[in-house]
C-alpha positions as CSV (number, residue, x, y, z in Angstrom):
1,M,-125.6,40.0,16.1
2,A,-128.3,42.6,16.5
3,D,-128.6,41.8,20.2
4,T,-124.9,42.4,20.7
5,D,-123.9,46.0,20.7
6,L,-120.3,46.2,19.3
7,T,-120.6,50.0,18.8
8,T,-120.9,50.3,22.5
9,A,-118.0,47.9,22.9
10,A,-115.8,50.1,20.7
11,S,-116.9,53.2,22.7
12,A,-116.1,51.4,25.9
13,L,-112.6,50.6,24.7
14,D,-112.1,54.2,23.8
15,T,-112.9,55.1,27.5
16,A,-110.5,52.4,28.7
17,Q,-107.8,53.7,26.4
18,G,-108.2,57.1,27.9
19,V,-107.5,55.7,31.3
20,L,-104.5,53.9,30.0
21,D,-103.2,57.0,28.2
22,A,-103.4,58.9,31.5
23,A,-101.4,56.2,33.3
24,I,-98.8,56.1,30.5
25,A,-98.4,59.8,30.7
26,R,-97.7,59.4,34.4
27,L,-95.0,56.8,33.6
28,A,-93.5,59.1,31.0
29,S,-93.3,61.9,33.5
30,D,-92.2,60.0,36.6
31,G,-90.4,57.1,35.1
32,V,-91.0,53.3,34.8
33,D,-88.5,52.1,37.3
34,S,-89.8,54.2,40.1
35,N,-93.4,53.1,39.3
36,Q,-93.0,49.4,38.6
37,V,-96.3,48.2,40.0
38,L,-98.2,50.8,37.9
39,A,-96.0,49.9,34.8
40,Y,-96.7,46.2,35.2
41,D,-100.5,46.7,35.6
42,V,-100.5,49.1,32.6
43,A,-98.6,46.6,30.4
44,H,-101.1,43.9,31.1
45,A,-104.2,46.1,30.8
46,A,-102.9,47.6,27.6
47,A,-102.4,44.1,26.1
48,G,-106.0,43.3,27.0
49,V,-107.4,46.4,25.4
50,M,-105.3,45.9,22.3
51,A,-106.6,42.3,22.0
52,S,-110.2,43.6,22.4
53,R,-109.7,46.2,19.6
54,G,-108.4,43.5,17.3
55,L,-111.4,41.4,18.1
56,L,-113.9,44.0,16.9
57,D,-113.6,42.9,13.3
58,Y,-114.0,39.3,14.3
59,G,-117.2,40.3,16.2
60,N,-118.7,41.7,13.0
61,R,-118.6,38.3,11.3
62,G,-121.5,36.5,13.0
63,D,-123.6,36.2,16.1
64,D,-121.3,33.9,18.1
65,E,-118.4,36.1,17.1
66,A,-120.2,39.2,18.4
67,R,-121.1,37.6,21.7
68,I,-117.5,36.4,22.2
69,T,-116.2,39.9,21.4
70,A,-118.6,41.6,23.8
71,A,-117.8,39.2,26.7
72,F,-114.1,39.4,26.1
73,T,-114.2,43.2,26.0
74,A,-116.3,43.4,29.1
75,D,-113.9,41.1,31.0
76,V,-110.9,43.2,29.9
77,I,-112.5,46.4,31.1
78,A,-113.5,44.9,34.4
79,D,-109.9,43.8,34.9
80,L,-108.7,47.3,34.2
81,A,-111.3,48.7,36.6
82,A,-110.1,46.4,39.3
83,K,-106.5,47.6,38.8
84,V,-107.6,51.3,38.9
85,F,-110.1,51.2,41.8
86,G,-108.6,52.9,44.9
87,R,-105.5,53.9,42.9
88,E,-107.0,56.6,40.7
89,A,-104.5,59.2,41.7
90,E,-101.6,56.9,40.9
91,W,-103.2,56.3,37.4
92,G,-103.7,60.0,36.9
93,V,-107.5,59.7,36.5
94,A,-110.5,60.9,38.4
95,A,-112.6,58.6,40.6
96,G,-115.3,57.1,38.4
97,A,-113.3,57.4,35.2
98,L,-114.8,54.1,34.0
99,D,-118.4,54.8,35.2
100,D,-119.6,55.4,31.7
101,V,-118.9,51.8,30.7
102,R,-120.5,50.3,33.8
103,D,-123.7,49.3,32.0
104,F,-121.8,47.6,29.1
105,V,-119.7,45.6,31.5
106,A,-122.7,44.7,33.6
107,R,-124.6,43.4,30.6
108,Y,-121.8,41.3,29.1
109,R,-120.3,40.0,32.3
110,S,-123.7,39.0,33.7
111,P,-123.7,35.3,34.9
112,E,-126.5,34.5,32.4
113,F,-124.7,35.9,29.4
114,V,-121.3,34.4,30.2
115,A,-122.9,31.0,31.0
116,S,-124.7,31.0,27.7
117,L,-121.2,30.8,26.0
118,A,-120.2,27.6,27.8
119,D,-120.4,25.5,24.6
120,T,-119.6,28.3,22.1
121,D,-116.0,28.1,20.8
122,G,-116.7,30.4,17.9
123,P,-115.2,29.8,14.4
124,R,-111.6,30.6,13.8
125,H,-112.1,32.0,10.3
126,L,-109.0,30.4,8.9
127,S,-108.6,30.1,5.1
128,G,-108.9,26.7,3.5
129,D,-105.1,26.3,3.4
130,F,-104.8,27.0,7.1
131,E,-107.6,24.7,7.9
132,M,-105.7,22.0,6.2
133,V,-102.6,22.9,8.2
134,Q,-104.7,22.8,11.4
135,D,-106.2,19.4,10.5
136,A,-102.8,17.9,9.6
137,F,-101.2,19.0,12.8
138,R,-104.2,18.2,15.0
139,R,-104.3,14.7,13.5
140,F,-100.6,14.2,14.3
141,A,-101.1,15.5,17.8
142,D,-104.1,13.2,18.4
143,E,-102.4,10.1,16.9
144,K,-98.8,10.6,18.0
145,L,-98.5,13.0,20.8
146,T,-101.6,12.6,23.0
147,P,-101.0,8.8,23.6
148,I,-97.5,9.4,24.9
149,A,-97.9,12.8,26.6
150,E,-98.8,11.5,30.0
151,H,-96.0,8.9,30.0
152,I,-93.4,11.5,29.2
153,H,-94.7,13.8,31.9
154,R,-95.0,11.2,34.7
155,H,-91.6,9.5,34.0
156,N,-89.7,12.6,32.7
157,D,-89.0,10.5,29.7
158,D,-87.3,11.5,26.4
159,I,-89.2,12.6,23.3
160,P,-89.2,9.5,21.0
161,E,-87.2,9.9,17.9
162,D,-90.1,8.9,15.7
163,I,-91.9,12.1,16.9
164,I,-88.9,14.2,15.6
165,T,-88.8,12.2,12.4
166,G,-92.6,12.5,11.9
167,L,-92.6,16.3,12.4
168,A,-89.6,16.7,10.1
169,E,-91.5,14.8,7.4
170,M,-94.4,17.2,7.8
171,G,-92.0,20.2,7.4
172,A,-92.6,21.4,10.9
173,F,-89.0,22.5,11.5
174,G,-88.9,24.5,8.3
175,L,-92.0,26.6,8.7
176,S,-90.0,29.8,9.4
177,I,-87.0,29.0,7.1
178,S,-87.3,30.3,3.6
179,E,-87.7,28.1,0.6
180,E,-84.3,29.2,-0.7
181,Y,-82.7,27.4,2.2
182,G,-84.8,24.2,2.3
183,G,-87.7,25.5,4.4
184,F,-91.3,26.4,3.6
185,A,-91.5,30.1,4.4
186,S,-92.6,32.2,1.5
187,G,-92.0,35.6,3.1
188,D,-95.6,36.7,3.7
189,E,-98.2,36.5,6.5
190,S,-98.9,32.8,5.8
191,D,-95.5,32.0,7.4
192,Y,-96.5,33.5,10.7
193,I,-100.1,32.4,10.8
194,G,-99.1,28.9,9.8
195,M,-96.6,28.9,12.6
196,V,-99.3,29.9,15.1
197,V,-101.8,27.4,13.9
198,S,-99.4,24.4,13.8
199,T,-97.8,25.3,17.2
200,E,-101.2,25.6,18.9
201,E,-102.2,22.1,17.6
202,L,-99.0,20.5,18.6
203,S,-99.1,22.1,22.1
204,R,-102.7,20.9,22.5
205,G,-101.3,17.4,22.3
206,S,-98.2,18.0,24.4
207,L,-96.4,21.2,25.3
208,G,-93.0,19.5,25.8
209,A,-93.1,16.8,23.2
210,G,-94.9,18.8,20.5
211,G,-95.3,22.6,20.6
212,S,-92.0,23.4,22.2
213,L,-90.1,20.9,20.1
214,V,-90.7,22.9,16.9
215,T,-89.5,26.2,18.5
216,R,-85.9,24.9,18.7
217,P,-84.9,25.8,15.1
218,E,-86.9,29.0,15.2
219,I,-84.6,31.1,17.3
220,L,-81.4,30.0,15.7
221,A,-82.9,30.4,12.2
222,R,-83.9,34.0,12.9
223,A,-80.5,34.8,14.3
224,L,-78.9,33.4,11.1
225,E,-81.3,35.2,8.9
226,M,-80.5,38.5,10.6
227,G,-76.7,38.2,10.9
228,G,-75.4,35.0,9.3
229,T,-73.1,35.0,6.4
230,E,-74.4,33.5,3.2
231,A,-72.1,30.5,3.7
232,Q,-73.5,30.0,7.2
233,K,-77.1,30.2,6.0
234,Q,-76.3,27.6,3.3
235,E,-74.7,25.4,5.8
236,W,-77.1,25.5,8.7
237,L,-80.6,26.5,7.6
238,P,-81.3,23.4,5.4
239,K,-80.1,21.2,8.2
240,L,-82.4,22.9,10.7
241,A,-85.3,22.7,8.3
242,S,-84.9,19.0,7.8
243,A,-84.1,18.2,11.5
244,E,-80.8,16.8,10.4
245,V,-79.5,19.1,13.0
246,M,-81.5,19.9,16.2
247,N,-80.4,22.8,18.3
248,A,-80.7,24.2,21.8
249,V,-80.4,27.7,23.1
250,A,-77.7,28.5,25.7
251,V,-78.2,32.1,26.7
252,T,-79.3,32.1,30.4
253,E,-76.7,31.8,33.1
254,P,-77.0,31.0,36.9
255,D,-76.8,34.7,37.8
256,Y,-78.2,36.2,34.6
257,G,-81.6,35.4,33.2
258,S,-83.4,38.2,31.4
259,D,-80.5,40.5,32.2
260,V,-78.3,39.0,29.4
261,A,-76.1,42.1,29.2
262,G,-74.3,40.8,32.3
263,I,-73.5,37.3,31.2
264,K,-70.1,35.8,32.2
265,V,-69.5,33.0,29.8
266,T,-66.4,34.0,27.8
267,A,-65.2,33.4,24.3
268,A,-61.5,34.1,24.2
269,K,-59.9,34.6,20.7
270,V,-57.3,32.1,19.8
271,D,-55.7,31.1,16.5
272,G,-58.5,29.9,14.2
273,G,-61.4,30.5,16.6
274,Y,-62.5,30.9,20.1
275,L,-62.3,29.0,23.4
276,L,-65.5,29.1,25.4
277,N,-65.6,28.9,29.2
278,G,-68.4,29.3,31.8
279,V,-71.7,27.9,32.8
280,K,-75.1,28.1,31.1
281,T,-78.4,27.1,32.7
282,W,-82.0,26.4,31.6
283,C,-80.6,25.0,28.3
284,T,-83.7,23.2,27.1
285,F,-83.1,20.1,24.9
286,G,-79.4,20.5,25.6
287,A,-78.5,16.8,25.7
288,R,-80.3,15.7,22.5
289,A,-79.3,18.8,20.5
290,D,-76.6,18.5,17.9
291,V,-75.6,22.2,18.2
292,L,-75.9,24.8,20.9
293,M,-76.7,28.5,20.1
294,V,-74.3,30.1,22.7
295,L,-74.3,33.8,23.6
296,A,-70.9,34.6,25.0
297,R,-68.7,37.6,25.9
298,T,-66.1,38.3,23.3
299,D,-65.1,41.6,24.9
300,P,-63.5,41.0,28.3
301,D,-64.4,44.6,29.4
302,R,-67.7,43.9,31.2
303,S,-68.6,47.6,31.0
304,A,-69.3,47.0,27.3
305,G,-72.6,45.3,28.4
306,H,-74.6,43.8,25.6
307,R,-72.2,45.4,23.0
308,G,-69.5,42.9,24.1
309,L,-71.6,39.8,23.3
310,S,-71.4,37.5,20.3
311,M,-73.4,34.5,19.2
312,F,-71.8,31.1,18.3
313,I,-73.0,27.9,16.8
314,V,-71.4,25.2,18.9
315,P,-71.5,21.6,17.5
316,K,-71.6,18.7,20.1
317,D,-72.4,15.1,20.2
318,R,-75.7,14.0,21.5
319,G,-75.7,13.2,25.2
320,D,-77.6,11.1,27.7
321,A,-80.7,12.8,28.9
322,H,-80.0,12.1,32.5
323,R,-76.5,13.5,32.5
324,F,-73.8,14.0,29.9
325,E,-70.0,14.6,29.8
326,L,-68.4,15.3,26.4
327,T,-64.9,16.1,25.3
328,S,-63.6,17.7,22.1
329,D,-60.0,17.8,20.9
330,S,-58.5,20.8,19.1
331,P,-55.0,22.3,18.6
332,H,-55.7,24.2,21.8
333,G,-56.2,21.1,23.9
334,T,-59.1,19.1,25.1
335,G,-62.4,20.9,25.7
336,K,-65.0,19.6,28.1
337,M,-68.8,20.0,28.3
338,E,-70.9,18.6,31.2
339,G,-74.6,18.8,31.4
340,R,-76.7,18.3,34.5
341,P,-80.5,18.0,34.1
342,I,-82.7,20.3,36.2
343,D,-85.8,18.6,37.5
344,T,-89.0,20.6,36.9
345,I,-92.6,20.2,38.0
346,G,-93.8,20.3,34.4
347,Y,-92.7,20.9,30.8
348,R,-91.1,17.5,30.8
349,G,-89.6,15.6,27.9
350,M,-87.5,18.5,26.6
351,H,-85.3,18.4,29.7
352,S,-83.5,21.6,30.8
353,Y,-79.8,21.5,31.7
354,E,-77.1,23.4,33.5
355,I,-74.1,23.1,31.2
356,A,-70.5,23.7,32.3
357,I,-68.2,24.5,29.4
358,E,-64.4,24.4,29.7
359,N,-62.0,25.3,26.9
360,W,-64.4,24.3,24.2
361,F,-63.0,25.3,20.8
362,V,-65.3,26.9,18.3
363,P,-63.9,27.8,14.9
364,D,-64.2,31.3,13.4
365,E,-66.7,30.2,10.9
366,H,-69.1,29.3,13.7
367,L,-69.3,32.8,15.0
368,I,-72.6,34.1,13.5
369,G,-71.7,36.8,11.1
370,E,-68.0,35.8,11.5
371,E,-65.9,38.9,11.9
372,G,-68.9,41.2,11.2
373,G,-70.8,39.5,14.0
374,V,-68.5,40.3,16.8
375,G,-70.4,42.3,19.4
376,R,-73.7,41.7,17.6
377,G,-74.9,38.6,19.5
378,F,-77.4,40.4,21.7
379,Y,-79.2,41.7,18.6
380,Y,-79.2,38.3,16.9
381,Q,-80.7,36.8,20.1
382,M,-83.4,39.4,20.2
383,A,-84.3,38.7,16.6
384,G,-84.9,35.1,17.4
385,F,-86.7,35.8,20.7
386,E,-89.1,38.4,19.2
387,N,-90.7,35.8,17.0
388,G,-90.4,33.3,19.8
389,R,-92.8,35.4,21.9
390,L,-95.5,34.9,19.4
391,Q,-94.7,31.2,19.2
392,T,-94.9,31.0,23.0
393,A,-98.3,32.6,22.9
394,A,-99.3,29.9,20.4
395,R,-98.1,27.2,22.8
396,A,-100.2,28.8,25.5
397,L,-103.2,28.7,23.2
398,G,-102.7,24.9,22.7
399,V,-102.5,24.3,26.4
400,M,-105.6,26.4,27.1
401,Q,-107.6,24.7,24.3
402,S,-106.8,21.3,25.7
403,A,-107.8,22.4,29.2
404,L,-111.1,23.8,27.9
405,E,-111.9,20.6,26.1
406,E,-111.0,18.4,29.1
407,A,-113.1,20.5,31.5
408,R,-116.1,20.7,29.2
409,Q,-116.1,16.9,28.7
410,Y,-115.6,16.2,32.4
411,S,-118.5,18.5,33.3
412,L,-120.8,16.6,31.0
413,D,-119.7,13.2,32.5
414,R,-119.6,14.1,36.2
415,V,-122.9,13.9,37.9
416,V,-123.3,15.7,41.3
417,F,-126.6,16.0,43.3
418,G,-128.5,14.2,40.5
419,Q,-127.3,16.2,37.4
420,P,-124.2,16.8,35.4
421,I,-122.1,19.6,36.8
422,H,-122.3,21.1,33.3
423,D,-125.9,22.1,34.1
424,Y,-124.9,24.3,37.0
425,Q,-124.7,28.0,36.3
426,L,-121.3,28.4,38.0
427,T,-119.8,25.6,35.9
428,R,-121.2,27.1,32.7
429,A,-120.0,30.6,33.6
430,K,-116.5,29.2,34.1
431,L,-116.6,27.4,30.8
432,G,-118.0,30.4,29.1
433,R,-115.3,32.7,30.3
434,M,-112.7,30.1,29.4
435,A,-114.0,29.7,25.9
436,V,-114.1,33.5,25.4
437,T,-110.6,33.9,26.7
438,V,-109.2,31.2,24.4
439,Q,-110.9,32.5,21.2
440,G,-110.1,36.1,22.0
441,A,-106.4,35.3,22.6
442,R,-106.3,33.2,19.4
443,Q,-107.6,36.0,17.3
444,F,-105.1,38.4,18.9
445,A,-102.4,36.0,17.9
446,Y,-103.5,36.0,14.3
447,E,-103.5,39.8,14.3
448,V,-100.0,39.9,15.7
449,A,-98.9,37.4,13.1
450,R,-100.2,39.7,10.4
451,L,-98.4,42.7,11.9
452,M,-95.1,40.8,12.1
453,A,-95.4,39.7,8.5
454,K,-95.3,43.4,7.6
455,G,-92.2,44.0,9.7
456,E,-94.2,45.5,12.5
457,G,-95.6,44.2,15.8
458,T,-92.5,44.3,18.0
459,L,-94.6,45.7,20.9
460,E,-97.6,43.5,20.0
461,A,-95.5,40.4,20.1
462,S,-94.5,41.1,23.7
463,M,-98.1,42.0,24.6
464,I,-99.5,38.7,23.2
465,K,-96.9,36.8,25.1
466,A,-97.6,38.6,28.4
467,Y,-101.4,38.4,28.0
468,V,-101.9,34.8,26.8
469,C,-99.4,33.2,29.0
470,K,-101.0,34.7,32.1
471,A,-104.4,33.7,30.8
472,A,-103.3,30.1,30.4
473,E,-102.6,29.9,34.1
474,W,-106.2,30.9,34.9
475,V,-107.8,28.7,32.3
476,T,-105.9,25.6,33.4
477,R,-106.6,26.4,37.0
478,E,-110.3,26.6,36.3
479,A,-110.2,23.4,34.3
480,M,-108.5,21.6,37.2
481,Q,-111.1,23.1,39.6
482,I,-114.0,21.8,37.5
483,H,-112.5,18.4,37.8
484,G,-112.7,18.7,41.6
485,G,-110.5,16.2,43.5
486,M,-109.7,14.3,40.3
487,G,-108.1,17.4,38.9
488,Y,-105.4,16.9,41.5
489,A,-104.8,13.4,40.3
490,E,-102.0,12.7,37.8
491,E,-104.2,10.3,36.0
492,Y,-106.2,13.2,34.6
493,T,-104.7,15.4,31.9
494,V,-105.6,18.7,33.5
495,S,-103.0,18.2,36.2
496,R,-100.3,18.1,33.6
497,L,-101.8,21.1,31.7
498,F,-101.8,23.1,35.0
499,V,-98.1,22.6,35.7
500,D,-97.1,23.1,32.1
501,A,-99.0,26.4,31.9
502,R,-97.0,27.7,34.8
503,V,-93.8,27.8,32.9
504,L,-95.2,30.0,30.1
505,S,-94.9,33.3,32.0
506,I,-91.3,32.5,33.0
507,F,-89.5,31.4,29.9
508,E,-88.9,33.4,26.6
509,G,-88.7,36.5,28.8
510,A,-90.1,36.5,32.4
511,D,-93.4,38.3,32.7
512,E,-92.2,41.0,34.9
513,T,-89.1,41.8,32.8
514,L,-91.2,41.7,29.6
515,C,-93.8,44.2,31.1
516,L,-91.3,46.6,32.7
517,K,-88.4,46.5,30.3
518,V,-90.2,46.1,27.0
519,I,-93.9,46.8,27.0
520,A,-94.1,49.7,29.4
521,R,-91.1,51.4,27.9
522,Q,-92.4,51.0,24.4
523,L,-95.8,52.4,25.4
524,V,-94.0,55.4,27.0
525,A,-91.9,55.8,23.8
526,R,-95.0,55.9,21.7
527,H,-96.6,58.4,24.0
528,N,-93.5,60.7,23.8
529,A,-93.4,60.4,20.0
530,R,-97.0,61.5,19.7
531,A,-96.4,64.3,22.2
532,A,-93.5,65.6,20.1
533,A,-95.3,65.4,16.8
């Protein structure tokens, strides 16, 4: 560790933060919406700098940790410099604002240094309990998910029921549900870190059939915990924790994705409940699900925006994965629900649907919060999605870790011009940067988990999602490239990992919306708060 200067790394991050502060001040003065490119770049650069700061403590724990921290920090600052170069006036800084850190970046981004990390994953520094969690879920992934992942991907097949049963027996669906309601959450940071660890390992085996499967109850459970009545919690949370009931999330509509305030699906009040009408899209797991979590407009005045939205638990029969048509009788007539699958290039097994709903009756007691929940649906959704962003980052970690392992092994096996490609500097530099990116992102996820356990970390949860999901695209791309022509063949795992990674920056909040509407605005709000203090 003596050869790795973390004091200089910390100083370099201070310089980088100064550049970010200047740009955030510009956004505060001129507005985010009129400076969207700057806001987007600042959001990603700020996420990288924050991840690097969190990594400094990790770097003090050993030689490998220090080398990973230095390389990660140098990469983050180089990325910032690339964004600023030629746009200094726009960022509100002088030319050469990062010149003082040039030597640090040169040292720890040198090909020799990065290549030396090709086989250095670095310890995770998990406690004994979390190592057991990791081992258990990794074993399940290796034994149950990996053998079927390619078949599900190539044939767009369903997730076998024994996978759902097996994960239920492990308690995977109850990790974020409190013990009081049949889950395993104890109310401290172990809940969040356990979720990150288990989700990463399952996603390493299969994003669709593993990591994303356990996110289904997460969003509905958080919404119920925030706004559900005690009777609703007693009714639904134990069923979600045991997988007796599997749910899907029906929020997005054909014309409204991240802009949920404009949704059109209506919930009209009738005697004893509501009648739902409209179309939802990108409803993942919608056929297999036993209930849908539906965000609908209870206030017909569209000018009410998100204040006119409410959240419903909508029971349904399980449908055919390839297409389903369901009916439901009530005193108000026959309701209809029709689901059409949307074919996707990756993320298969879960299946996403466009669902048309016509006069589907939902009783009053299935409105989350009942009468007190009218108009609160947007906030319940946000409560679920906030934690979902950390979980999505964990899914990205699993995909990246799998890609790194596949690329490293292929580089050892593949001989070109008389030697394994693993021996070439370029290959080793790629692997080194991949390993550093994965471990740096992982430690950032652990740090965000700790913050969220304390009731903090709203901004950081968005940052980790933005940073890690974009990083996953690069890591899987490089893994595919190391495979050469075989990386483009479906028979090799990296081709699946590459297309799976592509969805991560799109769902759970599109990257652009997350950066502009959440991260940049919160950075500006923090800046203004400090200025007013």
